[in-house]
Phi, psi and omega in degrees: 000314182305316188288323173300328180273001185289153176227163180302154186297133184289322182295317180303313181301314183292321178286330172291326178290332182291314191261344193277147178299136181299326184290337189239006184291328186288323178289317186292318179301315173304311184296322182292315180288328177297310186298318183295324182280329171300311177295326184290341185283329184249003177212180185280167179303313179302318180287324176298318182292310178301322172302319182300308176300326184285324171295326169305317182284328179296331178280343181305306187267339185266351186219299201288328189287316176305321186290324186288339179277347187230052187292330186285351181246113180273130180234103179307147181291140180254139172293336174296327181294320178284328174294324179290320178297321178292330181287335188298330186281345176264358179306311185296318186291321179295313187297320178296319185293311190296319180295325174289321179303328184247065195295313186302303187291325180294321174294320178302320176290312188291320177295315172299305188302318188289324174295322179295308180296325173299306183311302185301316178297314179298321178292319179296322174299324182294307182302318175296330178287316172305318176285349183267354185306130177057015176275000182271351178282133181295330176258028186304321180281351175248006186259137179227156177258119180274146182220153180262136181251101185293156182291169185302331181282350181255126185281356188292336182074225183258150188216136175277354178272124183236175167303150184289324179277356184297324181311300185298323178296310178306315181294333183274320184253000176241110186285348181279341189267127182266316176232153178211136180211145169271164184212085181264114186233169176072018175280137176261131183230163172255120182254130177234137173218110185056239187269001186262120175227125186223161166267131188227150165279127185234148178238139182255125176220172178266160179306326183294348184301315192284345176266341185271315195258148186268034171285119185289138178259119176280339181201137177117164182254112186296335183282329190248001186295142172072014165301325178255128178295352185246048181246159175218143175243125185237163176280165176294334182291319176294320181296316176289330181295323184257331188244349176070226179277357174297153169284125181281339180301130182081359174291151182255119172241164186246127175237118190260106172214095187068033185125137191274133178219158184260135185243135177266133171295109187251358183188150174249123185233142178299153177283145182293143175293173183298330183257041170249134178286342181257124177248136179197160174234320181230132178240130176229162183298152174294327183299346190260004173297133172301130173075029183304307189296322179292322180294331188288344180258353186265102183267007174266345184262124170251128181183012187236112171292145183228140167243147169230154174241136181270154167307157183297329183256011187295139174268121187303322172299310177303317177304309176298317180299321176295318181298322182297322181291309183308315185288325178291328187289302194257339187242353172069240191281349189270130174267149176266132178235172181211156176229140181293147184305320192280356176246001185288328185296328186253020179252086181294335182293344177250128189288139171204159185285340178229079179231145181237157175269119186298338182300327185295333177292320184287328179292318183286330166302316184290322175297319176295314178301312180303314180298322181294318172302311182299325178287324170309303183302318176299317172307313174297312180302310184291327177292331173282332181292318187276355185294333189290333179280356186248003184294322177290327175301315181294315175312301184301320180297319178292326177297318183284003178114356179285136180264170191289323180298323178297318179290326172300322178292324182296307187288326176297318175296321178297317175302308175300321180292325171297314170301326172304311184293325179293327176299308175296328170298315181299326177294319182290327175299318180304316178293318184293319190263354187306306179308311178305310178306316179295324180291324178297314186273349191065029185254165179241039195285130172234143185260110179272162182311321180283357176271342194287331175290330176287314181293322178288329182287319176297315175304316183287327172305305181302314183299318180299313184295312176300319175299318182288316181293314186281331180263347187298314187291310182300323185284331172293312179303309187290337186280346186274354183297139179268123186296328184293311178296319180291317185277346170281343181086012182266356183285138182286150183276346183284137183254127179287107181249024178296335177283333179282332180301311176293335182290314178292320179298321173299313179302315181289332178297317183299305181304319183299308179306313172298323180302301186305313182296321181286330172298319177290325171302318179298315180298322183291310178300326172292326179289323182289326181289335192239004183291143173292118186263355179091003175205160184266112177266359187270151179048050176231125178264143174252104183258128171289131179279358174054043176228163175279161183292346178255013192255124171303333182303336193289317179285331171298324179297320174301312180294325180291318180286333178295314181300309183296321183286345182297134176092341183288127173297142177092345179253114180279305181206161176223131190230149168252150174202154181283344168194158190243181185289131178068012182240036181089142182207143181272143178239129188241135183258140185207169175257131178225110185058044175066018186237130187287126175230156182227150175209147173280148183228136179240129162277121188220180177233174185303339182274003190291309182296308181290336173298322188257359176074018183290138186263137164275132181266332181214155171081208177227172171281168175292152172227122193294339182277349178265114186294326183296334184296341181289350177241357180278168182226150170242133184244173177254164184296331175304318183284329178290329185284325185292319183273356174068032176284129176259343179225067190305324186298342178254023175253172172228135177266106178268067184281348171275353181058047182283121177283340181260311179268171174283339179112197187275131180289142178262116188267337189194147179240123180264149174295148184304133176221162190268080181277345167259179175286168183285003166286340177256153173282162172296113185267162173301134186220148171225147172252146187208158172256001185300127177294348183298325177276011172104182182244179195272093183286352181222149188239131168260118181245119176260126184250164175284139178294157180119267182255082187292305180320313182296321178293322178292322175298323180299313182293322185293311186298318180294319177305308182299329179285325179271322186231064185298339179270009178234121180295148184272112179238112185220162172222172176264137185297318183297328180282326177299313185294314187298328184291345177293345190245017181300316185293326173292325174297321178292311179292331176290322173297325172296310177297320171301320177300315177294318175295326170305308180297320179300313174307316179294317181290323181290318176301322166311313185291314173307313180305311172304307171310319174296328175288322170308312180301319185286324172298316189289337187243018186296308184295323180286329181289326175298318182297312185300323182284328177301320184276001171106008182294145177255173183307321183292318179293315182297309182304319178290325180298320184283327185261343188299329181293331178285323173310306186296316178296326169297316175291330181288312185297323175283327175296331177277335189280324187304307182290327176296311178306314178297325180286314181293317183288325180297315179297324181289320177290349176292336178289346174252128175296331183234114187216167179284170175258136181279103183257165188294337182291340176290326177284321174294326173302305180307314181293325179292312180307310179302317178295319188290312173316309189292317180293327174297321183289314188278343182305327189292323180279344176288318179288323180297319181286320178282354172265354184294138174290121176311327181294334184277329185274336188247005189288346181253003180277000000 
């Protein structure tokens, strides 16, 4: 009785009467009261009243406010509006049910979209990191790297390696310069503190370094550092390595670089971040370099980078004019140029140990966009595939009052929900694969807490765009079904998939392009790894002698080790050299017939050529017993060609520009070998035993093939026996050579990974298209089977269109891939020829993948009992 006498909440009724339009209040109030009593019959009084309040509140924003803004226009209330309002609350529930109902298609869509979103976020992080290099320095806009700009006859262009004495000249003679510092890095020394002995990389700088760059000093005075030439500044990692928890300041360490000297720790400096172009662990003054005074007066040797900081009010035009005067005075035909610190990381044309090609950012961005587009295409294809099963759902909704726009909202909401799920999965993929991405790209990207707001905003923006792009066409398509035809059973089961075919061709075209590019890149890198370089790089250890290049002890160490190794099984030969492949090499400039020439130079001993198996084209090798050979040279064929010699064994190379003597006697000509990477032409080179070019800081030890670990152990044992106070620091020559192509290997891996994902997503697209075709032709296949068609004929009937689509895609992909790879191969002076069999191989692989993908639907449709498909006909 109490339930029957219950009435709607009075406060809710008054609130409803206050905001509702007067013209519609009577109809609306009646509808709301009817709904209240209907709810009262199937639920408690309290729940019915709460439901009434909920309905009152739901009409505030969806109806009444719009009406109050247009009071002068009477619009009778539409029952469709109230139905639409009530259905909005069900969108999430219906979308969730549909996603769970079609688990396989939902997984495919979510996987594709999440991979696309993850790729986009990772590429965004990559580009942001590239742009952030050296941006943390307070004086970044006043700091420049100095460069030598060769004359137009010389193809080498600009070079960051300058003369050793240039820094002091610039600071003294260019008034616009406030600070200047040299930056010699990567030199290996032996560092000792008590019983701790390690091989370390050391960097030489000037005192202005600490005033120019914003590396935080944890200890020490930036204004006074390096006033003493025997001071050292170290990073916290080095401090902990040698001193543990002790205070490192004031400690004395021994550095052996061309002679052992004691340095005092005068400062602790923060380690350079990953986005710094300058790397260091230990900093010592330039004045402590062995042979400092001699190098200061040598204006023919280039090998020292230099940075300058301009005054705040410096004029750029005056700065250029001052550099021109310095260049004419000290450098002859070579001009001085400069690059802003903030731009040097992306300036690939000037060599630096931490430089990047800006094109890679565009390549990665393009790959991410391609994968995202493919994922959107998949969504459209798969949504149309499943639309046949939703015809009755659409018909029922339309009969009960749902309009086409409302259905579009429903399916659009479903698309956005799936995109949101994909976004969450994509962010998890970013977190999971960021370490691998860093390894692939050589980055050190870390997502800090303050980065999450930015990444989530980007993820939501991508989700919104993807949801609209991927869900717009399926929502329009599904909302077009006619309820009368659908519910009477007169609707054809065929789905018009003409729109999806060109999309899948586009998708497979992109995948085909990536497949072809990956095959060509793989062939080129295989060519690089297997090409005859003109010397034998296998089974050879490159051992640091742990001496300076000006230290005579270096040659004695090589000779002692060679003597000890004689007769030892497993060791073939031992040679000394001033530098090894991909471990630094000197380039020397000299005048020849009043023309500026340049040649690479290696300081070697007589065992160098036989150890590496380098062939002589003319003449003979060095002989330690012939005194004159200490000043003689062996040149390569490229130098002979450059100097236009016809009889090189009767020539002299006057690299000293001696006005009295003829120069160094040429005693031999070696066949050209690739002492540089295959990105470069074989340049002029000469080998010498002249001590002017330094001593043997490296030792090449060739061991017998077979049991290499045992040979390495023997080398380690002999080294410890002969030089117990020096750590053994070695690499393998073939690995050093391979490191020249690390960036190419890295980008080939990235392209291969992207190709794998693109193929996977493309296969999903083909899978969806095959599903549409199978639905369209189910009854046709039933009829054909009744008339006697076999499995093979049905299989060919269903799959032949995909063969044509794949062939069309590859036909379109071939010219694009050929152009892109032709451009990429130009970065190598020695490369493969792009031949037709590479395209044929890629096309065949693509066809096999396509047929394997679509065969599922073909077999499934062909195995259906025709009685099931034709029983209602």
